[in-house]
mmJSON file of the N, C-alpha and C atoms, coordinates in Angstrom:
{"data_MODEL":{"atom_site":{
"group_PDB":["ATOM","ATOM","ATOM","ATOM","ATOM","ATOM","ATOM","ATOM","ATOM","ATOM","ATOM","ATOM","ATOM","ATOM","ATOM","ATOM","ATOM","ATOM","ATOM","ATOM","ATOM","ATOM","ATOM","ATOM","ATOM","ATOM","ATOM","ATOM","ATOM","ATOM","ATOM","ATOM","ATOM","ATOM","ATOM","ATOM","ATOM","ATOM","ATOM","ATOM","ATOM","ATOM","ATOM","ATOM","ATOM","ATOM","ATOM","ATOM","ATOM","ATOM","ATOM","ATOM","ATOM","ATOM","ATOM","ATOM","ATOM","ATOM","ATOM","ATOM","ATOM","ATOM","ATOM","ATOM","ATOM","ATOM","ATOM","ATOM","ATOM","ATOM","ATOM","ATOM","ATOM","ATOM","ATOM","ATOM","ATOM","ATOM","ATOM","ATOM","ATOM","ATOM","ATOM","ATOM","ATOM","ATOM","ATOM","ATOM","ATOM","ATOM","ATOM","ATOM","ATOM","ATOM","ATOM","ATOM","ATOM","ATOM","ATOM","ATOM","ATOM","ATOM","ATOM","ATOM","ATOM","ATOM","ATOM","ATOM","ATOM","ATOM","ATOM","ATOM","ATOM","ATOM","ATOM","ATOM","ATOM","ATOM","ATOM","ATOM","ATOM","ATOM","ATOM","ATOM","ATOM","ATOM","ATOM","ATOM","ATOM","ATOM","ATOM","ATOM","ATOM","ATOM","ATOM","ATOM","ATOM","ATOM","ATOM","ATOM","ATOM","ATOM","ATOM","ATOM","ATOM","ATOM","ATOM","ATOM","ATOM","ATOM","ATOM","ATOM","ATOM","ATOM","ATOM","ATOM","ATOM","ATOM","ATOM","ATOM","ATOM","ATOM","ATOM","ATOM","ATOM","ATOM","ATOM","ATOM","ATOM","ATOM","ATOM","ATOM","ATOM","ATOM","ATOM","ATOM","ATOM","ATOM","ATOM","ATOM","ATOM","ATOM","ATOM","ATOM","ATOM","ATOM","ATOM","ATOM","ATOM","ATOM","ATOM","ATOM","ATOM","ATOM","ATOM","ATOM","ATOM","ATOM","ATOM","ATOM","ATOM","ATOM","ATOM","ATOM","ATOM","ATOM","ATOM","ATOM","ATOM","ATOM"],
"id":[1,2,3,4,5,6,7,8,9,10,11,12,13,14,15,16,17,18,19,20,21,22,23,24,25,26,27,28,29,30,31,32,33,34,35,36,37,38,39,40,41,42,43,44,45,46,47,48,49,50,51,52,53,54,55,56,57,58,59,60,61,62,63,64,65,66,67,68,69,70,71,72,73,74,75,76,77,78,79,80,81,82,83,84,85,86,87,88,89,90,91,92,93,94,95,96,97,98,99,100,101,102,103,104,105,106,107,108,109,110,111,112,113,114,115,116,117,118,119,120,121,122,123,124,125,126,127,128,129,130,131,132,133,134,135,136,137,138,139,140,141,142,143,144,145,146,147,148,149,150,151,152,153,154,155,156,157,158,159,160,161,162,163,164,165,166,167,168,169,170,171,172,173,174,175,176,177,178,179,180,181,182,183,184,185,186,187,188,189,190,191,192,193,194,195,196,197,198,199,200,201,202,203,204,205,206,207,208,209,210],
"type_symbol":["N","C","C","N","C","C","N","C","C","N","C","C","N","C","C","N","C","C","N","C","C","N","C","C","N","C","C","N","C","C","N","C","C","N","C","C","N","C","C","N","C","C","N","C","C","N","C","C","N","C","C","N","C","C","N","C","C","N","C","C","N","C","C","N","C","C","N","C","C","N","C","C","N","C","C","N","C","C","N","C","C","N","C","C","N","C","C","N","C","C","N","C","C","N","C","C","N","C","C","N","C","C","N","C","C","N","C","C","N","C","C","N","C","C","N","C","C","N","C","C","N","C","C","N","C","C","N","C","C","N","C","C","N","C","C","N","C","C","N","C","C","N","C","C","N","C","C","N","C","C","N","C","C","N","C","C","N","C","C","N","C","C","N","C","C","N","C","C","N","C","C","N","C","C","N","C","C","N","C","C","N","C","C","N","C","C","N","C","C","N","C","C","N","C","C","N","C","C","N","C","C","N","C","C","N","C","C","N","C","C"],
"label_atom_id":["N","CA","C","N","CA","C","N","CA","C","N","CA","C","N","CA","C","N","CA","C","N","CA","C","N","CA","C","N","CA","C","N","CA","C","N","CA","C","N","CA","C","N","CA","C","N","CA","C","N","CA","C","N","CA","C","N","CA","C","N","CA","C","N","CA","C","N","CA","C","N","CA","C","N","CA","C","N","CA","C","N","CA","C","N","CA","C","N","CA","C","N","CA","C","N","CA","C","N","CA","C","N","CA","C","N","CA","C","N","CA","C","N","CA","C","N","CA","C","N","CA","C","N","CA","C","N","CA","C","N","CA","C","N","CA","C","N","CA","C","N","CA","C","N","CA","C","N","CA","C","N","CA","C","N","CA","C","N","CA","C","N","CA","C","N","CA","C","N","CA","C","N","CA","C","N","CA","C","N","CA","C","N","CA","C","N","CA","C","N","CA","C","N","CA","C","N","CA","C","N","CA","C","N","CA","C","N","CA","C","N","CA","C","N","CA","C","N","CA","C","N","CA","C","N","CA","C","N","CA","C","N","CA","C","N","CA","C","N","CA","C","N","CA","C"],
"label_alt_id":[null,null,null,null,null,null,null,null,null,null,null,null,null,null,null,null,null,null,null,null,null,null,null,null,null,null,null,null,null,null,null,null,null,null,null,null,null,null,null,null,null,null,null,null,null,null,null,null,null,null,null,null,null,null,null,null,null,null,null,null,null,null,null,null,null,null,null,null,null,null,null,null,null,null,null,null,null,null,null,null,null,null,null,null,null,null,null,null,null,null,null,null,null,null,null,null,null,null,null,null,null,null,null,null,null,null,null,null,null,null,null,null,null,null,null,null,null,null,null,null,null,null,null,null,null,null,null,null,null,null,null,null,null,null,null,null,null,null,null,null,null,null,null,null,null,null,null,null,null,null,null,null,null,null,null,null,null,null,null,null,null,null,null,null,null,null,null,null,null,null,null,null,null,null,null,null,null,null,null,null,null,null,null,null,null,null,null,null,null,null,null,null,null,null,null,null,null,null,null,null,null,null,null,null,null,null,null,null,null,null],
"label_comp_id":["MET","MET","MET","ALA","ALA","ALA","LYS","LYS","LYS","SER","SER","SER","ARG","ARG","ARG","ASP","ASP","ASP","TYR","TYR","TYR","HIS","HIS","HIS","LEU","LEU","LEU","LYS","LYS","LYS","LEU","LEU","LEU","GLY","GLY","GLY","GLU","GLU","GLU","ASP","ASP","ASP","ALA","ALA","ALA","TYR","TYR","TYR","LEU","LEU","LEU","ALA","ALA","ALA","LEU","LEU","LEU","GLN","GLN","GLN","GLU","GLU","GLU","ILE","ILE","ILE","ALA","ALA","ALA","ASP","ASP","ASP","LYS","LYS","LYS","GLU","GLU","GLU","GLY","GLY","GLY","ARG","ARG","ARG","LEU","LEU","LEU","LEU","LEU","LEU","ALA","ALA","ALA","ASP","ASP","ASP","VAL","VAL","VAL","ILE","ILE","ILE","ARG","ARG","ARG","GLU","GLU","GLU","ALA","ALA","ALA","LEU","LEU","LEU","LYS","LYS","LYS","GLU","GLU","GLU","TYR","TYR","TYR","THR","THR","THR","THR","THR","THR","ARG","ARG","ARG","LYS","LYS","LYS","GLY","GLY","GLY","TYR","TYR","TYR","SER","SER","SER","VAL","VAL","VAL","GLN","GLN","GLN","PHE","PHE","PHE","LYS","LYS","LYS","VAL","VAL","VAL","GLY","GLY","GLY","ARG","ARG","ARG","GLY","GLY","GLY","GLY","GLY","GLY","ASN","ASN","ASN","ARG","ARG","ARG","ARG","ARG","ARG","GLY","GLY","GLY","LYS","LYS","LYS","THR","THR","THR","GLU","GLU","GLU","SER","SER","SER","GLU","GLU","GLU","GLN","GLN","GLN","ASP","ASP","ASP","GLU","GLU","GLU","ASP","ASP","ASP"],
"label_asym_id":["A","A","A","A","A","A","A","A","A","A","A","A","A","A","A","A","A","A","A","A","A","A","A","A","A","A","A","A","A","A","A","A","A","A","A","A","A","A","A","A","A","A","A","A","A","A","A","A","A","A","A","A","A","A","A","A","A","A","A","A","A","A","A","A","A","A","A","A","A","A","A","A","A","A","A","A","A","A","A","A","A","A","A","A","A","A","A","A","A","A","A","A","A","A","A","A","A","A","A","A","A","A","A","A","A","A","A","A","A","A","A","A","A","A","A","A","A","A","A","A","A","A","A","A","A","A","A","A","A","A","A","A","A","A","A","A","A","A","A","A","A","A","A","A","A","A","A","A","A","A","A","A","A","A","A","A","A","A","A","A","A","A","A","A","A","A","A","A","A","A","A","A","A","A","A","A","A","A","A","A","A","A","A","A","A","A","A","A","A","A","A","A","A","A","A","A","A","A","A","A","A","A","A","A","A","A","A","A","A","A"],
"label_entity_id":["1","1","1","1","1","1","1","1","1","1","1","1","1","1","1","1","1","1","1","1","1","1","1","1","1","1","1","1","1","1","1","1","1","1","1","1","1","1","1","1","1","1","1","1","1","1","1","1","1","1","1","1","1","1","1","1","1","1","1","1","1","1","1","1","1","1","1","1","1","1","1","1","1","1","1","1","1","1","1","1","1","1","1","1","1","1","1","1","1","1","1","1","1","1","1","1","1","1","1","1","1","1","1","1","1","1","1","1","1","1","1","1","1","1","1","1","1","1","1","1","1","1","1","1","1","1","1","1","1","1","1","1","1","1","1","1","1","1","1","1","1","1","1","1","1","1","1","1","1","1","1","1","1","1","1","1","1","1","1","1","1","1","1","1","1","1","1","1","1","1","1","1","1","1","1","1","1","1","1","1","1","1","1","1","1","1","1","1","1","1","1","1","1","1","1","1","1","1","1","1","1","1","1","1","1","1","1","1","1","1"],
"label_seq_id":[1,1,1,2,2,2,3,3,3,4,4,4,5,5,5,6,6,6,7,7,7,8,8,8,9,9,9,10,10,10,11,11,11,12,12,12,13,13,13,14,14,14,15,15,15,16,16,16,17,17,17,18,18,18,19,19,19,20,20,20,21,21,21,22,22,22,23,23,23,24,24,24,25,25,25,26,26,26,27,27,27,28,28,28,29,29,29,30,30,30,31,31,31,32,32,32,33,33,33,34,34,34,35,35,35,36,36,36,37,37,37,38,38,38,39,39,39,40,40,40,41,41,41,42,42,42,43,43,43,44,44,44,45,45,45,46,46,46,47,47,47,48,48,48,49,49,49,50,50,50,51,51,51,52,52,52,53,53,53,54,54,54,55,55,55,56,56,56,57,57,57,58,58,58,59,59,59,60,60,60,61,61,61,62,62,62,63,63,63,64,64,64,65,65,65,66,66,66,67,67,67,68,68,68,69,69,69,70,70,70],
"pdbx_PDB_ins_code":[null,null,null,null,null,null,null,null,null,null,null,null,null,null,null,null,null,null,null,null,null,null,null,null,null,null,null,null,null,null,null,null,null,null,null,null,null,null,null,null,null,null,null,null,null,null,null,null,null,null,null,null,null,null,null,null,null,null,null,null,null,null,null,null,null,null,null,null,null,null,null,null,null,null,null,null,null,null,null,null,null,null,null,null,null,null,null,null,null,null,null,null,null,null,null,null,null,null,null,null,null,null,null,null,null,null,null,null,null,null,null,null,null,null,null,null,null,null,null,null,null,null,null,null,null,null,null,null,null,null,null,null,null,null,null,null,null,null,null,null,null,null,null,null,null,null,null,null,null,null,null,null,null,null,null,null,null,null,null,null,null,null,null,null,null,null,null,null,null,null,null,null,null,null,null,null,null,null,null,null,null,null,null,null,null,null,null,null,null,null,null,null,null,null,null,null,null,null,null,null,null,null,null,null,null,null,null,null,null,null],
"Cartn_x":[-4.628,-4.299,-5.023,-4.468,-5.059,-6.18,-7.152,-8.135,-7.704,-8.351,-7.911,-9.114,-8.829,-9.752,-9.7,-10.944,-11.058,-10.869,-10.308,-10.176,-10.11,-11.052,-11.102,-10.093,-9.252,-8.29,-8.513,-8.572,-8.763,-7.213,-7.077,-5.761,-5.939,-4.787,-4.92,-4.881,-5.204,-5.089,-3.705,-2.818,-1.239,-0.917,-1.155,-0.642,-1.335,-2.407,-3.338,-2.709,-2.549,-1.995,-0.568,0.105,1.57,1.499,0.718,0.534,-0.018,-1.009,-1.557,-0.689,0.106,1.071,2.154,2.652,3.557,2.892,1.717,0.915,0.898,0.456,0.41,1.657,2.766,4.143,4.611,3.927,4.683,3.559,2.498,1.306,0.709,0.535,0.102,-1.099,-1.722,-2.946,-2.54,-3.274,-2.954,-2.934,-3.848,-3.903,-2.611,-1.926,-0.788,0.512,0.392,1.562,1.432,0.192,0.0,0.273,0.152,0.562,1.876,2.638,4.167,4.769,4.083,4.594,4.251,3.135,2.873,3.914,4.186,5.3,6.35,6.804,8.237,8.168,7.129,6.836,7.089,6.085,6.102,7.425,8.24,9.423,10.439,10.561,11.47,11.039,9.805,9.456,9.723,10.197,10.564,9.491,8.466,7.221,7.713,7.347,7.198,5.877,5.392,3.759,3.55,2.855,2.312,1.187,1.55,0.733,-0.189,0.021,-0.419,-2.074,-2.902,-4.339,-4.944,-6.033,-6.595,-7.14,-7.49,-7.752,-8.724,-9.559,-10.418,-10.435,-10.871,-11.129,-9.885,-9.79,-8.421,-7.428,-6.186,-5.042,-4.163,-3.576,-2.764,-1.502,-0.854,0.463,0.893,2.079,2.317,2.542,2.307,2.375,3.956,4.478,5.837,6.13,5.245,5.343,5.384,4.472,4.46,5.751,6.385,7.497,8.765,8.714,9.643,9.643,8.45,8.193,8.841,9.1,9.768,10.959],
"Cartn_y":[-8.721,-7.603,-6.483,-5.194,-4.017,-3.652,-2.795,-2.183,-1.484,-1.546,-0.696,0.06,1.255,2.217,2.401,2.67,2.982,4.421,4.942,6.212,6.604,7.54,7.903,9.021,8.775,9.801,10.18,11.51,11.933,12.305,11.854,12.068,12.625,13.512,14.075,12.93,13.174,12.176,11.706,12.657,12.136,11.236,11.64,10.917,9.425,9.471,8.181,7.368,7.846,7.055,6.579,7.296,6.774,5.728,5.831,4.86,3.545,3.735,2.573,1.892,2.625,1.85,1.264,1.826,0.935,-0.217,-0.148,-1.328,-2.568,-1.923,-3.017,-3.601,-2.775,-3.254,-4.381,-4.013,-5.01,-6.069,-6.041,-7.383,-7.029,-5.684,-5.413,-4.396,-4.598,-3.716,-2.185,-1.346,0.004,0.649,-0.023,0.177,-0.217,-1.223,-1.765,-0.877,-0.278,0.566,1.751,2.323,3.544,3.253,2.218,2.061,1.887,1.291,1.256,2.603,3.564,4.904,5.578,5.34,6.076,5.202,4.145,3.56,4.191,4.31,4.956,6.439,7.032,8.532,8.702,7.623,7.681,7.41,6.492,6.021,7.095,7.716,9.053,10.228,10.111,11.308,10.748,9.45,9.197,7.997,7.772,6.914,5.47,4.613,3.232,2.637,2.568,2.207,0.913,0.177,-1.073,-0.771,-1.022,-1.029,-2.25,-3.047,-4.492,-4.39,-4.919,-4.838,-6.252,-6.653,-7.929,-7.66,-8.836,-9.006,-9.885,-9.612,-10.445,-10.331,-11.294,-11.348,-11.736,-11.452,-11.915,-11.082,-11.707,-10.63,-11.062,-9.871,-10.01,-10.465,-10.194,-10.527,-10.453,-10.547,-10.273,-8.93,-8.416,-7.145,-7.261,-5.855,-5.568,-6.176,-6.361,-6.865,-8.367,-8.888,-10.251,-10.892,-10.11,-10.378,-10.484,-9.526,-9.548,-10.702,-11.287,-12.384,-13.625,-13.623,-14.86,-15.134],
"Cartn_z":[15.129,14.41,14.828,14.916,15.411,14.42,14.737,14.154,12.994,11.834,10.765,10.199,9.475,9.038,7.67,7.082,5.544,5.498,4.331,4.391,2.783,2.386,0.905,0.68,-0.314,-0.758,-2.286,-2.626,-3.864,-4.256,-5.579,-6.051,-7.46,-8.094,-9.316,-10.288,-11.509,-12.426,-12.764,-12.86,-13.1,-11.793,-10.554,-9.582,-9.53,-9.82,-9.797,-10.9,-12.072,-13.466,-12.954,-12.256,-12.077,-11.114,-10.082,-8.934,-9.47,-10.389,-11.024,-12.126,-12.549,-13.635,-12.719,-11.707,-10.82,-10.2,-9.71,-9.327,-10.377,-11.623,-12.739,-13.009,-12.888,-13.517,-12.454,-11.062,-10.039,-9.697,-10.466,-10.197,-8.802,-8.382,-7.007,-7.192,-5.933,-5.838,-5.695,-6.151,-5.981,-4.555,-3.675,-2.224,-1.582,-2.008,-1.515,-1.86,-3.027,-3.447,-2.57,-2.42,-1.651,-0.001,0.449,1.666,1.874,0.871,1.014,0.845,0.046,0.102,1.39,1.864,3.262,4.533,4.302,5.382,5.2,3.892,3.739,4.164,4.082,4.342,5.925,6.816,8.073,8.875,8.18,8.366,8.487,7.356,7.45,8.365,8.862,9.776,11.216,11.455,12.563,13.348,12.669,13.2,12.869,13.835,13.568,13.425,12.346,12.04,11.155,11.584,10.772,9.923,8.795,7.531,7.089,7.901,7.618,8.005,6.862,7.008,6.963,7.554,7.304,5.675,5.022,3.732,3.404,2.355,1.938,0.395,-0.529,-1.688,-2.705,-3.833,-4.697,-4.63,-4.485,-4.45,-5.695,-6.152,-7.414,-7.284,-6.062,-5.768,-4.097,-3.907,-2.344,-2.08,-1.081,-0.562,-0.178,0.074,0.482,1.746,2.779,4.045,3.881,2.866,2.892,2.136,1.27,0.427,1.581,2.638,3.672,4.724,4.733,5.531,5.062,3.668,3.143,3.296],
"occupancy":[1.0,1.0,1.0,1.0,1.0,1.0,1.0,1.0,1.0,1.0,1.0,1.0,1.0,1.0,1.0,1.0,1.0,1.0,1.0,1.0,1.0,1.0,1.0,1.0,1.0,1.0,1.0,1.0,1.0,1.0,1.0,1.0,1.0,1.0,1.0,1.0,1.0,1.0,1.0,1.0,1.0,1.0,1.0,1.0,1.0,1.0,1.0,1.0,1.0,1.0,1.0,1.0,1.0,1.0,1.0,1.0,1.0,1.0,1.0,1.0,1.0,1.0,1.0,1.0,1.0,1.0,1.0,1.0,1.0,1.0,1.0,1.0,1.0,1.0,1.0,1.0,1.0,1.0,1.0,1.0,1.0,1.0,1.0,1.0,1.0,1.0,1.0,1.0,1.0,1.0,1.0,1.0,1.0,1.0,1.0,1.0,1.0,1.0,1.0,1.0,1.0,1.0,1.0,1.0,1.0,1.0,1.0,1.0,1.0,1.0,1.0,1.0,1.0,1.0,1.0,1.0,1.0,1.0,1.0,1.0,1.0,1.0,1.0,1.0,1.0,1.0,1.0,1.0,1.0,1.0,1.0,1.0,1.0,1.0,1.0,1.0,1.0,1.0,1.0,1.0,1.0,1.0,1.0,1.0,1.0,1.0,1.0,1.0,1.0,1.0,1.0,1.0,1.0,1.0,1.0,1.0,1.0,1.0,1.0,1.0,1.0,1.0,1.0,1.0,1.0,1.0,1.0,1.0,1.0,1.0,1.0,1.0,1.0,1.0,1.0,1.0,1.0,1.0,1.0,1.0,1.0,1.0,1.0,1.0,1.0,1.0,1.0,1.0,1.0,1.0,1.0,1.0,1.0,1.0,1.0,1.0,1.0,1.0,1.0,1.0,1.0,1.0,1.0,1.0,1.0,1.0,1.0,1.0,1.0,1.0],
"B_iso_or_equiv":[0.0,0.0,0.0,0.0,0.0,0.0,0.0,0.0,0.0,0.0,0.0,0.0,0.0,0.0,0.0,0.0,0.0,0.0,0.0,0.0,0.0,0.0,0.0,0.0,0.0,0.0,0.0,0.0,0.0,0.0,0.0,0.0,0.0,0.0,0.0,0.0,0.0,0.0,0.0,0.0,0.0,0.0,0.0,0.0,0.0,0.0,0.0,0.0,0.0,0.0,0.0,0.0,0.0,0.0,0.0,0.0,0.0,0.0,0.0,0.0,0.0,0.0,0.0,0.0,0.0,0.0,0.0,0.0,0.0,0.0,0.0,0.0,0.0,0.0,0.0,0.0,0.0,0.0,0.0,0.0,0.0,0.0,0.0,0.0,0.0,0.0,0.0,0.0,0.0,0.0,0.0,0.0,0.0,0.0,0.0,0.0,0.0,0.0,0.0,0.0,0.0,0.0,0.0,0.0,0.0,0.0,0.0,0.0,0.0,0.0,0.0,0.0,0.0,0.0,0.0,0.0,0.0,0.0,0.0,0.0,0.0,0.0,0.0,0.0,0.0,0.0,0.0,0.0,0.0,0.0,0.0,0.0,0.0,0.0,0.0,0.0,0.0,0.0,0.0,0.0,0.0,0.0,0.0,0.0,0.0,0.0,0.0,0.0,0.0,0.0,0.0,0.0,0.0,0.0,0.0,0.0,0.0,0.0,0.0,0.0,0.0,0.0,0.0,0.0,0.0,0.0,0.0,0.0,0.0,0.0,0.0,0.0,0.0,0.0,0.0,0.0,0.0,0.0,0.0,0.0,0.0,0.0,0.0,0.0,0.0,0.0,0.0,0.0,0.0,0.0,0.0,0.0,0.0,0.0,0.0,0.0,0.0,0.0,0.0,0.0,0.0,0.0,0.0,0.0,0.0,0.0,0.0,0.0,0.0,0.0],
"pdbx_formal_charge":[null,null,null,null,null,null,null,null,null,null,null,null,null,null,null,null,null,null,null,null,null,null,null,null,null,null,null,null,null,null,null,null,null,null,null,null,null,null,null,null,null,null,null,null,null,null,null,null,null,null,null,null,null,null,null,null,null,null,null,null,null,null,null,null,null,null,null,null,null,null,null,null,null,null,null,null,null,null,null,null,null,null,null,null,null,null,null,null,null,null,null,null,null,null,null,null,null,null,null,null,null,null,null,null,null,null,null,null,null,null,null,null,null,null,null,null,null,null,null,null,null,null,null,null,null,null,null,null,null,null,null,null,null,null,null,null,null,null,null,null,null,null,null,null,null,null,null,null,null,null,null,null,null,null,null,null,null,null,null,null,null,null,null,null,null,null,null,null,null,null,null,null,null,null,null,null,null,null,null,null,null,null,null,null,null,null,null,null,null,null,null,null,null,null,null,null,null,null,null,null,null,null,null,null,null,null,null,null,null,null],
"auth_seq_id":[1,1,1,2,2,2,3,3,3,4,4,4,5,5,5,6,6,6,7,7,7,8,8,8,9,9,9,10,10,10,11,11,11,12,12,12,13,13,13,14,14,14,15,15,15,16,16,16,17,17,17,18,18,18,19,19,19,20,20,20,21,21,21,22,22,22,23,23,23,24,24,24,25,25,25,26,26,26,27,27,27,28,28,28,29,29,29,30,30,30,31,31,31,32,32,32,33,33,33,34,34,34,35,35,35,36,36,36,37,37,37,38,38,38,39,39,39,40,40,40,41,41,41,42,42,42,43,43,43,44,44,44,45,45,45,46,46,46,47,47,47,48,48,48,49,49,49,50,50,50,51,51,51,52,52,52,53,53,53,54,54,54,55,55,55,56,56,56,57,57,57,58,58,58,59,59,59,60,60,60,61,61,61,62,62,62,63,63,63,64,64,64,65,65,65,66,66,66,67,67,67,68,68,68,69,69,69,70,70,70],
"auth_comp_id":["MET","MET","MET","ALA","ALA","ALA","LYS","LYS","LYS","SER","SER","SER","ARG","ARG","ARG","ASP","ASP","ASP","TYR","TYR","TYR","HIS","HIS","HIS","LEU","LEU","LEU","LYS","LYS","LYS","LEU","LEU","LEU","GLY","GLY","GLY","GLU","GLU","GLU","ASP","ASP","ASP","ALA","ALA","ALA","TYR","TYR","TYR","LEU","LEU","LEU","ALA","ALA","ALA","LEU","LEU","LEU","GLN","GLN","GLN","GLU","GLU","GLU","ILE","ILE","ILE","ALA","ALA","ALA","ASP","ASP","ASP","LYS","LYS","LYS","GLU","GLU","GLU","GLY","GLY","GLY","ARG","ARG","ARG","LEU","LEU","LEU","LEU","LEU","LEU","ALA","ALA","ALA","ASP","ASP","ASP","VAL","VAL","VAL","ILE","ILE","ILE","ARG","ARG","ARG","GLU","GLU","GLU","ALA","ALA","ALA","LEU","LEU","LEU","LYS","LYS","LYS","GLU","GLU","GLU","TYR","TYR","TYR","THR","THR","THR","THR","THR","THR","ARG","ARG","ARG","LYS","LYS","LYS","GLY","GLY","GLY","TYR","TYR","TYR","SER","SER","SER","VAL","VAL","VAL","GLN","GLN","GLN","PHE","PHE","PHE","LYS","LYS","LYS","VAL","VAL","VAL","GLY","GLY","GLY","ARG","ARG","ARG","GLY","GLY","GLY","GLY","GLY","GLY","ASN","ASN","ASN","ARG","ARG","ARG","ARG","ARG","ARG","GLY","GLY","GLY","LYS","LYS","LYS","THR","THR","THR","GLU","GLU","GLU","SER","SER","SER","GLU","GLU","GLU","GLN","GLN","GLN","ASP","ASP","ASP","GLU","GLU","GLU","ASP","ASP","ASP"],
"auth_asym_id":["A","A","A","A","A","A","A","A","A","A","A","A","A","A","A","A","A","A","A","A","A","A","A","A","A","A","A","A","A","A","A","A","A","A","A","A","A","A","A","A","A","A","A","A","A","A","A","A","A","A","A","A","A","A","A","A","A","A","A","A","A","A","A","A","A","A","A","A","A","A","A","A","A","A","A","A","A","A","A","A","A","A","A","A","A","A","A","A","A","A","A","A","A","A","A","A","A","A","A","A","A","A","A","A","A","A","A","A","A","A","A","A","A","A","A","A","A","A","A","A","A","A","A","A","A","A","A","A","A","A","A","A","A","A","A","A","A","A","A","A","A","A","A","A","A","A","A","A","A","A","A","A","A","A","A","A","A","A","A","A","A","A","A","A","A","A","A","A","A","A","A","A","A","A","A","A","A","A","A","A","A","A","A","A","A","A","A","A","A","A","A","A","A","A","A","A","A","A","A","A","A","A","A","A","A","A","A","A","A","A"],
"auth_atom_id":["N","CA","C","N","CA","C","N","CA","C","N","CA","C","N","CA","C","N","CA","C","N","CA","C","N","CA","C","N","CA","C","N","CA","C","N","CA","C","N","CA","C","N","CA","C","N","CA","C","N","CA","C","N","CA","C","N","CA","C","N","CA","C","N","CA","C","N","CA","C","N","CA","C","N","CA","C","N","CA","C","N","CA","C","N","CA","C","N","CA","C","N","CA","C","N","CA","C","N","CA","C","N","CA","C","N","CA","C","N","CA","C","N","CA","C","N","CA","C","N","CA","C","N","CA","C","N","CA","C","N","CA","C","N","CA","C","N","CA","C","N","CA","C","N","CA","C","N","CA","C","N","CA","C","N","CA","C","N","CA","C","N","CA","C","N","CA","C","N","CA","C","N","CA","C","N","CA","C","N","CA","C","N","CA","C","N","CA","C","N","CA","C","N","CA","C","N","CA","C","N","CA","C","N","CA","C","N","CA","C","N","CA","C","N","CA","C","N","CA","C","N","CA","C","N","CA","C","N","CA","C","N","CA","C","N","CA","C","N","CA","C","N","CA","C"],
"pdbx_PDB_model_num":[1,1,1,1,1,1,1,1,1,1,1,1,1,1,1,1,1,1,1,1,1,1,1,1,1,1,1,1,1,1,1,1,1,1,1,1,1,1,1,1,1,1,1,1,1,1,1,1,1,1,1,1,1,1,1,1,1,1,1,1,1,1,1,1,1,1,1,1,1,1,1,1,1,1,1,1,1,1,1,1,1,1,1,1,1,1,1,1,1,1,1,1,1,1,1,1,1,1,1,1,1,1,1,1,1,1,1,1,1,1,1,1,1,1,1,1,1,1,1,1,1,1,1,1,1,1,1,1,1,1,1,1,1,1,1,1,1,1,1,1,1,1,1,1,1,1,1,1,1,1,1,1,1,1,1,1,1,1,1,1,1,1,1,1,1,1,1,1,1,1,1,1,1,1,1,1,1,1,1,1,1,1,1,1,1,1,1,1,1,1,1,1,1,1,1,1,1,1,1,1,1,1,1,1,1,1,1,1,1,1]
}}}
């Protein structure tokens, strides 16, 4: 797997709450919802970028890319 980087991102309260609500409703992590949004954005802009990252710890549900693999 390619190297990954951490990036700190500030969000307005309304954006954070909306994204967190989506994550909660779908049983996913907030980071996975944000990665999915970034993947859709970069695809629309004509880029083919992989957003898969190595993981540790507990997971709440499958990510979009993990669901695609089933």
